[in-house]
DRENNU-820768 format. One record per residue (C-alpha): x negated, y, z. Coordinates in steps of 0.02 Angstrom, whole numbers, padded with zeros to 5 digits, always signed. Each point is the difference from the previous one (the first is absolute). Layout:
# residues N
XYZ...
This chain:
# residues 345
+00680-00210+00780+00005-00120-00153+00072+00047-00150+00025-00103-00167-00026-00183+00034-00047-00058+00182-00038-00168-00031-00163-00063+00056-00010-00115-00130+00026+00131-00146-00152+00054-00114+00112+00157-00022-00090+00156+00101+00100+00082+00130+00012+00158+00062-00051+00010+00188+00077+00178+00082-00031+00010+00180-00053+00175+00033+00123+00159-00049-00132+00071-00146+00059-00187-00097+00176+00012+00064-00003+00179-00091-00080-00091-00166+00147-00129+00016+00128+00125+00011-00058+00106-00153-00006-00149-00103+00180-00052+00078+00062+00185-00069-00104-00021-00157+00050-00166-00038+00205+00090-00023-00049+00105-00129-00093-00018-00199-00146+00142+00061-00186-00042-00029-00090-00031+00142-00192+00047+00029-00066-00122+00118-00177+00066+00059-00101-00082+00146-00181-00091+00015-00051-00157-00086+00101-00137+00097+00135+00110+00091+00118-00086-00074+00077+00099-00172+00055-00166-00097+00100-00033+00129+00073+00157+00037+00024+00000-00187+00087-00172+00017+00100+00029+00143+00077+00159-00081+00055-00130-00156+00060-00128+00127+00147+00129+00053+00024+00088-00149+00151-00031-00115-00151-00084-00126-00040-00131+00108+00081-00111-00117-00133+00057-00121-00171-00047-00032-00164+00094+00113-00135+00018-00114-00169+00064+00060-00125+00060-00094-00183+00082+00077-00040+00139-00101-00166+00031+00034-00042-00202-00061+00032+00030-00179-00100+00125-00155+00116+00105-00090+00051-00108-00133+00024-00175+00120+00104+00134+00117+00106+00078-00135+00034-00203-00066+00049-00036+00170+00125+00132+00034+00066+00022-00176-00014-00157-00100-00075-00024-00171+00064-00047-00174-00099-00145-00094-00170+00092-00087+00006+00137+00126-00202-00039+00030-00083-00163-00011+00038-00139+00099+00186+00053-00017+00087-00134-00114+00172+00020+00092+00111+00116+00050-00003+00035+00194+00114+00107+00075-00071+00099+00176+00046-00021+00171+00110+00160-00029+00104-00103-00100-00008-00154+00092+00055+00065+00164+00145+00067-00071+00139+00032+00147-00159-00010+00139-00119+00088+00071-00186+00020-00112-00167+00054+00142-00148+00096-00032-00128-00045+00098-00123+00113+00008+00069+00132-00114-00132+00116+00051-00111-00116-00127+00081+00062-00163-00093+00076-00123+00063+00190-00076+00060-00092-00131+00110-00121+00089+00077+00118+00097+00041+00099-00147+00095-00135-00045+00062-00057+00155+00092+00168+00024+00081-00020-00166+00058-00190+00061+00072+00077+00164+00065+00188-00069+00102-00124-00152+00015-00168+00057-00062-00071-00169-00162-00085-00045-00082-00036-00156-00100-00180-00032-00168+00028-00057-00006-00003-00190+00170+00041-00024+00110+00182-00023+00155-00096+00074+00071+00072+00150+00088-00125+00157+00103+00088+00129-00073-00083+00195+00117-00020+00142-00129-00011+00140-00036+00082+00157-00173+00048+00019-00090+00001+00171-00204+00026-00004-00117+00004+00118-00181+00061+00039-00114+00006+00120-00118+00151-00059+00074+00177+00044+00090+00077-00172+00002+00175+00050-00187+00004-00012-00013-00109-00136+00141+00150-00074-00123+00136+00072-00142-00086-00095+00103-00018-00144+00003-00186-00009+00154-00038+00028+00162+00114-00088+00108+00089+00117+00169-00037-00081-00035-00192+00010-00031+00029+00180+00174+00089+00019+00065-00115-00137-00062-00162+00135+00032+00093+00158+00186+00018+00024-00004-00088+00141-00178-00015+00088-00038-00124+00122-00180+00005+00100-00053-00171+00091-00088+00036+00142-00180-00113-00001-00001-00115+00157-00106+00082+00095+00137+00130+00045+00125-00111+00058-00099-00121+00122+00184-00068+00046-00007-00094-00139-00136-00100+00032+00065-00106+00112+00140-00069-00084-00087-00036-00164-00123-00093+00081+00133-00111+00075+00096+00008-00171-00142-00030-00100-00082-00157+00147+00185-00094-00031+00031+00049-00201-00194-00105-00021+00043-00142+00146+00177-00034-00092-00096+00010-00169-00172-00107+00012+00108-00128+00134-00092+00055+00153+00079+00010+00172-00026+00080+00171-00164+00124-00071+00006+00147+00139-00125+00147+00015-00095+00009+00153+00015+00162+00088-00167+00060-00056+00018-00032-00165+00158+00078-00011-00049+00160+00094-00152+00009-00144+00150+00001-00158+00091+00124+00109-00153+00116+00016-00052-00023-00190-00001+00120-00104+00087-00070-00155-00085+00101-00145+00087-00137-00115+00176+00034+00106+00152-00145-00021-00101-00086-00133-00167-00031+00101+00090-00060+00154+00092-00122-00080-00141-00080-00104-00121+00025+00185+00164-00118+00071+00011-00113-00154-00167-00043-00006+00016-00034+00205+00130-00127-00004-00075-00097-00153-00152-00021+00079+00086-00047+00165+00090-00167+00079+00144-00023+00062-00013+00067+00207-00121+00100-00055-00040+00153+00111-00069+00123-00094-00140+00094+00085-00129+00157-00054-00102-00129-00095+00089-00053-00103+00062+00168-00065-00100+00077-00168-00183+00077-00001+00086+00167-00020+00098-00020+00153-00112-00071+00112-00129+00150-00050+00149+00104+00028-00082+00108-00168+00179+00071-00050+00011+00090+00183-00164+00102-00036+00083+00164-00034-00141+00024-00131-00119-00133-00056-00155+00065-00051-00055-00042-00200-00135-00131-00037-00155+00096+00009-00034+00093-00165+00166-00049-00093+00090+00161+00071+00170+00015-00067+00036+00157-00116+00133+00060+00149-00154-00008+00131-00118+00108-00095+00107+00146+00029+00051-00038+00182-00172-00022+00057-00051-00047+00182+00116+00115+00053+00168-00063-00012+00114+00137+00122+00068+00086-00161+00030-00158-00133+00137-00032-00062+00085-00164+00056+00025-00051-00183-00206+00038-00011-00026-00095+00141+00117-00162-00050-00086+00024-00174-00145-00026+00103+00057-00139+00095+00078-00101-00155-00143+00008-00097-00123-00069+00151+00122-00152+00008+00019-00027-00174-00207-00004-00012-00006-00112+00145+00129-00129-00079-00106+00018-00184-00150-00053+00080+00069-00132+00111+00100-00078-00141-00176+00021-00143+00147+00122-00099+00121-00093-00031+00158+00068-00018+00142-00106+00043-00083-00051+00162-00020+00171+00061+00173+00033-00040+00058-00136+00104-00109+00028+00145+00058+00161+00002+00200-00043-00030+00020+00105-00152+00034-00047-00193-00136-00014-00125+00066+00158-00090+00006+00103+00165-00194-00048+00015-00025+00074-00192+00077+00158+00041-00104+00012+00145-00154-00038-00074+00023+00115-00145+00050+00134+00123-00168-00021+00090-00121-00034-00135-00039-00188+00058-00003-00145-00118+00028-00177+00031+00006-00191-00070+00136-00066-00099-00006-00175-00007
């Protein structure tokens, strides 16, 4: 089942929902669209949180207004405040004119706050006030401006755990989580893998202008069995790479797949971290993982994969992020979490 524009040549992403789990997500989106309630979308990187947010917006009475997405993890406090609330001339160095923030420019539309869990405590206080009073004050001003927007937030982190660690305000959590939508990772909904493969094959063949590019059964089997830690974003990148390198009439074989898929590195339940670079989680796990939590195991595996990619690409942030099918800001957050470093261009 496709949602949004089903045209193969459309550059706008669509939701492919064959599994019962994703059908439930679409049902939640449909019902959420009928009201103006704030929505919190949770899910791993690459599961399609922004796409679900756009679906809610497109099906709501605000569909005629703008949909503005802001990555809260990509800004410092001062820049995020300016982006969200706007600023007046002279508020800071470089503020040569007045500028409206997205809460004003998205009037009668939807503001999508991605990675809301990365907001600092200071920004959380400001956001709580905005959501309670529906008023913003531009940076450097004292004038209050009424706003008319719907807020949809998203996170790939456990906000309840952040609340427990006093890193996220409980009152803000309940403000944004009026409607909850948890998108399962692709490994938990294998029924979606084949439809996603076929969708992206058709999409990129039409977009690039290639005809009759197909998958050999053995190659498709590898794709079906892969764990897809980068979720839908990763499978999209894999198919785009395959189609881009193919010619008309190509039957893609296993050796056409990326090295990661051919080696099936993601199929291992726990790849060993490189020698001498055990992650913090692994230190507490030890060699016996029988009592390790899922999060500890995931942290160990994630750190090992990132370290391998950084080594492969000589620390290059952009190439590492692209190979993992994640954004630079997400990679920066993971590097910070695991105490790792890369090189900016």
